[in-house]
C-alpha positions in Angstrom: 0.0 0.0 0.0 1.6 3.3 -1.1 1.4 5.9 1.6 2.8 9.3 1.0 3.3 12.0 3.6 1.0 14.9 3.3 1.2 18.1 5.4 -2.1 19.3 6.7 -3.2 22.1 9.1 -4.8 20.5 12.1 -6.2 21.9 15.4 -2.7 22.4 16.8 -0.9 23.5 13.7 0.8 21.8 10.8 1.3 18.1 10.9 2.3 15.5 8.3 0.1 12.4 7.8 0.9 9.3 5.9 -2.0 9.1 3.4 -3.0 6.7 0.6 -5.5 7.9 -1.9 -6.8 5.6 -4.6 -9.6 5.7 -7.2 -12.1 8.2 -8.4 -15.7 9.0 -7.4 -17.4 9.9 -4.1 -14.7 10.2 -1.4 -14.6 7.9 1.5 -12.0 8.4 4.3 -11.1 5.3 6.4 -9.8 5.9 10.0 -8.0 3.1 11.8 -7.9 2.2 15.5 -5.4 1.0 18.1 -2.9 -0.4 17.5 -3.3 -0.4 13.8 -2.4 1.6 10.7 -3.9 2.7 7.4 -2.7 -0.7 6.4 -5.6 -2.2 8.3 -7.8 -1.1 5.4 -5.7 -2.9 2.8 -8.6 -5.2 1.8 -11.1 -2.3 1.5 -9.0 0.2 -0.6 -8.9 -1.9 -3.8 -12.5 -3.1 -3.4 -13.8 0.5 -3.0 -11.7 1.7 -5.9 -13.1 -1.0 -8.1 -16.6 0.0 -7.1 -16.1 3.5 -8.3 -15.3 5.1 -5.0 -12.3 7.3 -4.1 -10.8 5.6 -1.1 -8.5 7.5 1.3 -6.8 6.0 4.3 -4.3 7.6 6.6 -2.1 6.8 9.6 -3.4 8.7 12.5 -1.0 11.0 14.3 1.5 8.9 16.4 1.3 6.0 13.9 3.3 4.8 10.9 4.4 7.5 8.5 2.5 10.3 10.3 4.1 12.8 12.7 4.5 11.6 16.3 4.4 14.5 18.7 6.1 13.7 22.0 3.7 15.7 24.2 0.8 13.6 25.6 -1.7 16.4 25.4 -1.2 16.6 21.6 -3.2 13.4 21.3 -6.5 14.9 22.6 -9.7 14.1 20.7 -10.1 17.6 19.4 -6.8 17.3 17.7 -7.6 13.9 16.2 -10.8 15.4 14.8 -8.7 18.3 13.6 -6.5 15.9 11.6 -9.5 14.5 9.8 -11.0 17.9 9.0 -7.6 19.2 8.0 -7.1 16.3 5.7 -10.4 17.0 4.0 -9.3 20.6 3.6 -5.9 19.6 2.1 -7.6 17.3 -0.4 -10.1 20.1 -1.2 -13.1 17.9 -0.2 -16.2 19.8 1.0 -17.7 16.5 2.2 -16.8 12.8 2.5 -18.2 9.6 3.9 -16.1 8.9 7.0 -15.5 5.3 8.1 -14.0 4.4 11.5 -13.0 1.4 13.5 -12.1 1.2 17.2 -10.4 4.6 18.0 -11.1 5.6 14.4 -14.8 5.3 15.2 -14.4 7.6 18.2 -12.9 10.2 15.8 -15.6 9.9 13.2 -18.5 10.1 15.7 -16.9 13.2 17.2 -16.5 14.7 13.7 -20.1 13.9 12.8 -21.2 15.9 15.9 -18.8 18.8 15.6 -18.6 19.2 11.8 -21.7 17.6 10.3 -21.5 19.9 7.3 -18.3 18.0 6.3 -19.8 14.5 6.6 -21.9 12.9 3.8 -22.3 9.7 5.8 -20.7 8.3 8.9 -19.9 4.6 9.2 -18.7 2.9 12.4 -17.3 -0.6 12.7 -18.0 -2.1 16.2 -18.2 1.1 18.2 -21.8 2.3 18.8 -22.9 5.9 19.4 -24.9 6.3 22.5 -25.1 10.1 22.9 -21.4 10.3 24.0 -18.7 10.5 21.4 -15.8 10.0 23.7 -16.7 6.3 24.4 -14.9 6.1 27.7 -15.8 7.1 31.3 -13.3 8.8 33.5 -10.2 7.0 34.6 -11.4 7.1 38.2 -14.7 5.6 37.2 -13.0 2.8 35.3 -10.7 2.1 38.2 -13.5 1.8 40.7 -16.2 0.1 38.6 -14.8 -1.3 35.4 -11.3 -2.5 36.1 -11.9 -5.9 34.6 -13.1 -4.5 31.3 -10.7 -1.6 31.0 -7.6 -3.0 32.8 -5.5 -2.4 29.7 -6.5 1.3 29.7 -5.6 1.7 33.4 -2.2 0.0 32.6 -1.5 2.6 29.9 -1.8 5.6 32.3 1.7 5.4 33.8 4.2 7.1 31.6 6.7 4.7 30.3 5.2 1.5 31.6 3.6 0.4 28.3 6.6 1.6 26.3 9.0 -0.5 28.4 6.8 -3.5 28.1 6.6 -3.2 24.4 10.4 -2.7 24.1 11.1 -5.9 26.0 9.2 -8.0 23.4 7.4 -6.2 20.6 6.1 -9.4 19.0 4.5 -10.7 22.2 3.1 -7.3 23.2 1.3 -6.9 19.8 0.2 -10.6 19.6 -1.3 -10.4 23.0 -3.5 -7.4 21.9 -4.4 -8.8 18.5 -5.1 -12.3 19.5 -6.9 -11.4 22.7 -9.9 -10.0 21.0 -9.9 -11.9 17.7 -12.3 -14.7 16.7 -9.5 -16.2 14.5 -6.1 -15.7 16.2 -4.4 -16.3 12.9 -6.2 -13.5 11.0 -2.8 -11.9 10.3 -0.4 -14.0 8.2 3.4 -13.6 9.1 4.0 -10.9 6.5 1.0 -8.9 7.6 2.0 -9.1 11.2 5.5 -8.0 10.3 4.1 -4.8 8.7 2.6 -3.8 12.1 5.6 -5.0 14.2 8.1 -3.2 12.0 6.1 0.1 12.0 5.7 0.1 15.8 9.4 -0.9 16.4 10.4 2.0 14.2 7.9 4.6 15.5 7.4 3.4 19.1 4.0 3.2 20.9 4.2 6.3 22.9 1.9 8.1 20.5 -0.7 5.3 20.3 -1.0 4.9 24.1 -1.2 8.7 24.5 -4.7 8.4 23.1 -5.6 6.6 26.3 -3.7 9.0 28.5 -6.0 11.8 27.3 -9.3 10.1 28.3 -10.1 12.5 31.2 -9.3 15.5 29.0 -11.5 14.0 26.3 -14.4 13.5 28.8 -14.2 17.2 29.6 -14.1 18.2 26.0 -17.1 16.0 25.1 -19.2 17.0 28.1 -21.0 20.0 26.4 -22.1 17.7 23.6 -23.7 15.0 25.7 -26.8 13.6 24.1 -26.0 15.4 20.8 -27.9 13.7 17.9 -26.1 12.4 14.8 -27.8 14.3 12.0 -26.1 12.7 9.0 -26.9 9.3 7.5 -25.3 6.6 9.5 -24.3 3.0 9.0 -23.5 0.9 12.1 -21.6 -2.4 11.5 -21.5 -4.9 14.3 -19.2 -7.9 14.7 -20.6 -11.2 16.0 -17.7 -12.2 18.3 -16.3 -8.8 19.5 -15.7 -9.4 23.2 -15.3 -5.7 23.9 -18.1 -4.3 21.8 -20.8 -7.0 21.4 -23.6 -6.3 18.9 -26.1 -5.8 21.8 -24.4 -2.5 22.5 -26.3 -0.9 19.6 -29.6 -1.4 21.3 -31.3 2.0 21.6 -29.0 3.8 19.2 -32.0 5.2 17.4 -32.6 7.6 20.3 -29.6 9.6 19.0 -29.4 8.5 15.4 -32.5 9.2 13.3 -31.2 8.0 9.9 -29.7 4.6 11.0 -28.8 1.6 8.9 -27.4 -1.5 10.7 -25.4 -4.3 9.2 -24.0 -7.4 11.0 -20.7 -9.2 10.3 -20.7 -12.9 11.2 -17.7 -14.9 12.5 -15.5 -11.8 13.3 -14.0 -10.6 16.5 -12.8 -7.1 17.1 -10.6 -6.6 14.0 -13.6 -6.6 11.7 -12.3 -5.2 8.4 -9.3 -7.6 8.6 -11.0 -10.7 10.0 -14.0 -10.5 7.6 -12.9 -8.4 4.7 -15.3 -9.8 2.1 -18.3 -9.1 4.3 -17.1 -5.6 5.2 -16.4 -4.8 1.6 -19.8 -5.9 0.5 -21.5 -3.9 3.2 -19.6 -0.8 2.5 -20.1 -1.0 -1.3 -23.8 -1.7 -1.0 -24.2 1.2 1.4 -22.0 3.7 -0.5 -23.0 3.0 -4.0 
């Protein structure tokens, strides 16, 4: 997948993102999650291009070919949204369909609330919208009430701890995350796994874990928008075996999302576009074309 660095103007100034941009037609921007890359959309990019769609995927800040600010506060949600809007500006796109997975979904939900005029349609894989685009409670609440579910988030809070663990054994660190929430632990072949491993060894994981170190700041940022409706057409895609975000979590989404389409992927765990690419491609193409 050919990514080229492109400098955009984001919420906190100029930043370079690694971007791949293929095809012609209605634009669709694909936003990855943790710990992934634009590479996670490798199955969707050619399929969308073949369906007459302009498909754009980028490494979020802190990942892959994109800039990796050292300051933790530069990974706040308002800046991640600013990267997406800045990319639309740089590509001279007034609107685009925005597709997110995992942390990418948090970014696209927030963009749909804050900048609905820039969004033709919002698509989320796995992460529902329930009137709160941050998707996390405060760290104290997690520590007191949800430590079993969010233990990994709590473990990321101490500066340097996750970085040191990763440095000791990058392969084991990544495999533990990927395999722990996959329906098929072998969804990545050795060459695909090496792409991720090499990218994170080269760039480090300080940036990616900094997303989690901004959760309390993101809660404060999102608070004025609590119960905000999603006013653009919406496609919610659930995954049958996601242990973190089961399909039942979408129950009641219609309260906040009036124009809601739902699709379900069978046999997949958390890494939906990679574990069930043919199903995801068909769902996206049917919805977008």
